[in-house]
N, C-alpha and C positions, 0 to 999 in steps of 0.2 A: 699659553695660547699666544701666537704671533700677534703683534702690534702693527703689523702690517696692513695696508688697504683691503685687501683681496684674499682671499682663502677658496681653495678649490681644490677639487681631485685630479689626480695625476697618478698615472703608473710610471713608477719610478723603477730605475734598475739600481738595484740596492747594494750588489754584488755580482760578478759574476756568475750569469744564469740564475740570476735570483729576482724576480718581477716583483713588485708589490703595488696596489693602488694604496695612497696614502694621500694627506692633503697638501699642498706649497703655498706658499705666500708670498705677497710682492704688490709693492707698489707700482702706482703708475697708471697711464702708460706716463714713460718718460720725454722728454724729447725728442724725437725723430719717430716715435713708437706710436702703434696702434695698441688696442685692445681687442683680441678676437675671442668670440665664444666659439668654439669648434663645431663643426657640426659633419666632417670626416676628416678620415687622417689615412692615408696607406701604409703599409707596411712594407720596408724596402730589406731588401737584401744586405745594406749597409748597416741597418738597425740589428739584423741580425747577427753580424759579424761585430759589432759592438758587444750586442747579449752575450756570445759564445766566447768572446775573448778571456784571456785569463789574467789580463791586467787593466782591462779598458782602454788599451791602445796606451797605456800611460797616463792618462786620465784619471781623477778621482772619482771615487764616488759618495754620493749615487747622483746616477744620471737622468736627465731627462729626453728621452729618443722621439723620433720623429720629425721628419723634414718635408715630407708634402704634405699638404692638405688644405681644408678651406671651412671657412667659418663667416659669420657677421660679426662686424665693426661693432663694439660697444663703446669705446672711448678713441678720443684721437689726441696724440700728445701734443706739445709746441713743436711748432717747424715743419709741421705735416702737411702737403696741399696734395688737391687732388681724392682724398679720401676721407669721408663722410659717415658718422654715425649710420648705421643701418644698411651700408653696404656691402654687399658680397664678395668678398676677395679671395682669392686662391694663394696659395702661399709657395713659391719657390725657392730652392736652397741657393739661389746662387746671386749675390749682390756683387758686383766691380769695385774693386776697390778706388778707384778714379787716380790712385796714386804711384800704381810700380810704372816698371817702364813698358810693357806692353796696354795698359790705359793709358798712358802720356802719349804713344804712338797712333790712339786711335780702334786700339786692336782689344776693345774690352770684351771681347765674346771669349778672350783667352787668357782675363784677368789673372795674375800670379797669385792672388790670397782674395778669390770670391769670396766673399764668406759673410753673414748677417753679421749684425753687431747682437753679442750674445745679453740678454735680459739678466736681472739680477734678481732670481729666485731663491728664495731657502725654503727647508721643512719646515712645517707649522709648528710641529710639535716640538722642536730643541733647535730652531733657528739655523740647523746644519745647510750649507750653500748647496745649491743644486745646479750640477751643469749640464749644457745644451751643448754637445760637443757639434753639432752642423751648425753653430749658431742659434737655431731657433729649436723648439722642442714643442711637440704637437699634441703629445698624448697625455695631453691636460681639456679639462672641460673649459677651462677661460686662460687665457695666455698674451702675456704680450710680448710683441713681434716688430721687429726692425721694419718699419715702414715700408722702407726699398723693396724689398722679398715679398711685400703684398701688392696683390693686383685686384684692382676692382674691376667685377665680372658682372654681366649679365644675369639677372636675379631667376631667370626661370632654367637656369642649367642646375641638374640636380646637385646636390653638396656629391655626392658618392663618385659623379665624373668630375667636379673640379678638383675634388680631393687628388688625384691622380697626376695632375697637371705637371706639378711643382718638380717632380723626380724621374718616375717610369717614363713617363710622357716626354717630357723635354730634354731626357738624355738619348732613350732612342729613335724617336724621330729627328730631335735634334743631330745627332750623329750623322744620321743620314743626309738631311737638307743642310746644315749648317757645315759638318765636319770633313764629309765626303764628298759633298755636292752630287749625288748620284744624277746622271742626266736620264734623259727620256730611252728607252730602247734598252740599257743596259743589264747586265745580269749580274745577279746580288745572290751572296750567299749568307747567314745569318745564324752562328752557332753559339746555340742556347735560349731557349726558349720560355724563358720567364716573362716578365712584367716587362723589362725595357729591352730584352730582344723580341719580344712579340712585339710592341712599340717599334723596332728597327724594320719587323717585316713591314709593317703597316705602312712604316714610312715611305719603303721601298715601292710599295706599290701605288701611295699615292702620286711617287714622281716618275710615275708612269715607268718603272723596271720593266725588261719582256721577260724575264724569269725570275723569281724569287725562290732560293732553297732554303728550305729552315732545316738547320739539324739539331738534334737531340738525343736522350739517351733513351726517351720515355716515351711511348706512342700517344698516349694521351695528349701530351703538349704539342707533338708532330699534328695533334689532328686539330688542337687548338690554330697552331699556326697554319691550316690548311683553311681555317674558317676563318681567320683574320687578313688572307692576303696569298699566303704561300702557293706558288704553281707546284712545287716538287716539293717532296721529305725526304732524309737520310736519319734512318736509325741507326747514332754510333755506336750502340750497343751489338749491332748485327753486322755493321759493313767499314770498310775502311773508307774513313771520311772523303780523303781527298782521291782516293778514284772513284767514287761514287760520285761526288759531284764535279768532276774531270769528264764521267762518263752522261751526266746528265746535259752536259754543257758542248757534249760532241768533240770532244777532248781540249777543248779551245781554252777553259777554265772561266771563272768569273772577275767581273771587272772590279767589282769592288766586292770586299768582304770584311765580317762584322764580329769581333769575340765576345760575347758580353756573358762570358761566365768568371773570368781572372784568373785563366789556367794556361799555365806556361803552353802547355801540350796543345793546345784547341788554339793558340796565338800563330804556333808554328803551321798549322792546318791550316790555321787562313792565309798565311804567307804562301804555303804552298801549292795551294789550289788557284792562286793568280793568273787571269791570263798576260797576256805581253801587255807592260803598262798599267797593271791593275793596282788596287791600293788594298791595304789592309787596315783597319781600323779597330785599335783595342776599346773596347768600352765598360766589359767587368774589371772592377777593381781589385788587382794582385791582394794575397793578404800574407803581407810580411815581404822577407826578399825570396826571388824567384826568378828564376834566369830560363831562357829558351834558346833554341839554335837555330842558324839560320845559314843557308849554304848560299854560299855568297857567289860561286863561278862555279865551272868544272862542268856544265850542261846549260842547255838553253833555256832551260828553267831553273835555272841559280839567280839570285836576287838581282846581281847585276846585268847579266846578261837581260835578262827578262825584264827592264829598266822598271821595278817595282819601288811602291812607295809602302812604308810603314807608319803610319801615324796614332795617335791617341787623344782621347775627347775626354773630357771633364764637365760631366754633366750634360753631354751634346753640347756644348759651346753656347748654352742658351743664356738669353739676357730674357728674366722673365717676364718683362713691362710688355717685350714686343710678342715674343714668343705665345706665352700661355693663352691672351687673344685670339691669337693666328690658329693654334690647333685647338679651341673650343671651338672656331667658326668653322674649321677642317671638319671638325663632329657635326655640326650641324649640317652639312655637305654632304655627310654621309662618307666624306674621305676618309674617316679615322673612326673606327669601332670602339669607343669608350667604355660603353655599357658590357662591350664584349670581353672586356679585362677584370673586369670585376666578377671573380667566381664566390666569393665568401663575404660576408658582413659580420664583426663580433663588436660586444660590447669595450669597454674600456677594462674592465676585469678579465675580458678572455684574448688579451694582446697575445699571450703565452702561445694559447691556439693557434693564431695568425703564424708564428714563428714557427712550431710542429709542422703545418700546413706546407709552409716556404718547405721546410726541410723534405718532408714525404715528398713533394712535387704533387700536391694533392689541388696546387691552389695558380692561379695566375696574380693575382693580387687579392691579398685580403683587406678589405677595409675598415678600420674600426669607428664606428657610428657614436653620437655622441646625444641624439635626439631620445 
């Protein structure tokens, strides 16, 4: 049995595609950490990509996944200000390093190495080190967290809502508000209606876009998109996406497009549907090396002639300490429907079910509940 100070249950990725609930152990919280008793943690596509990968992206097993969640602080390490025992916190997956060139220039939203400091955790039975690939691992009942990633929130906000703020909402809404900076009256298209894409749909609505076109392969997801703010929908399994979007915009195209899949062809479509001076934003993380083609010229819709912009967002260029309270406030005001993003809840042992629902398209966001 481990001699570490704390022992708790966690869902570990033991090998590619193999999950198991086991006990993990750790000391702490260390300096700069808080100890969080988890209330809820969202199941993200990045977790699933790691689960499905053949080699854990080159990282050793076992792993503790989970990088968006919320809970209650049980202990506070040294050198932590502004967080106290009993505080309700949402945990975000981005922490500016303060050292890279972008941070030194004051551009902390595009920090080159924005990651939380990984906690020291081991498997209780044999002392094997447990890696948290995103710097935080929240699929555990009790977990030490880099205090810079924990944001104190108002206590009356449900844990299931708080648990989505740190990735799905911060990425999707942030892509709209921080990266692209959609203006009122703009035409917007979002390709991919998972948790992040539907957060982008809501972000566009909150930014007062005049038209929000949601694109997906599944009618059920398109129905969700309409409920969450899309004015129009396109089923990519039945229609030529670019032609359909251009038809819906009177042949003009959209001012902003968002690719929330991580698919090269979808990136091409995002570019091809742009109006003059439009911006396409890649939100979805590509898997491995992938390439796409761009028509630079040769017509008025060529990238050059159309004076288009292509950009990338990492986590919605988010700063959790600033953004998570804002998005919670927008939820209170009815500008973001975060309850509507949670379609399923599972226990810690049901994490695999969350991945299965993601694969089948049966869920927007599945949340692991610990109570």
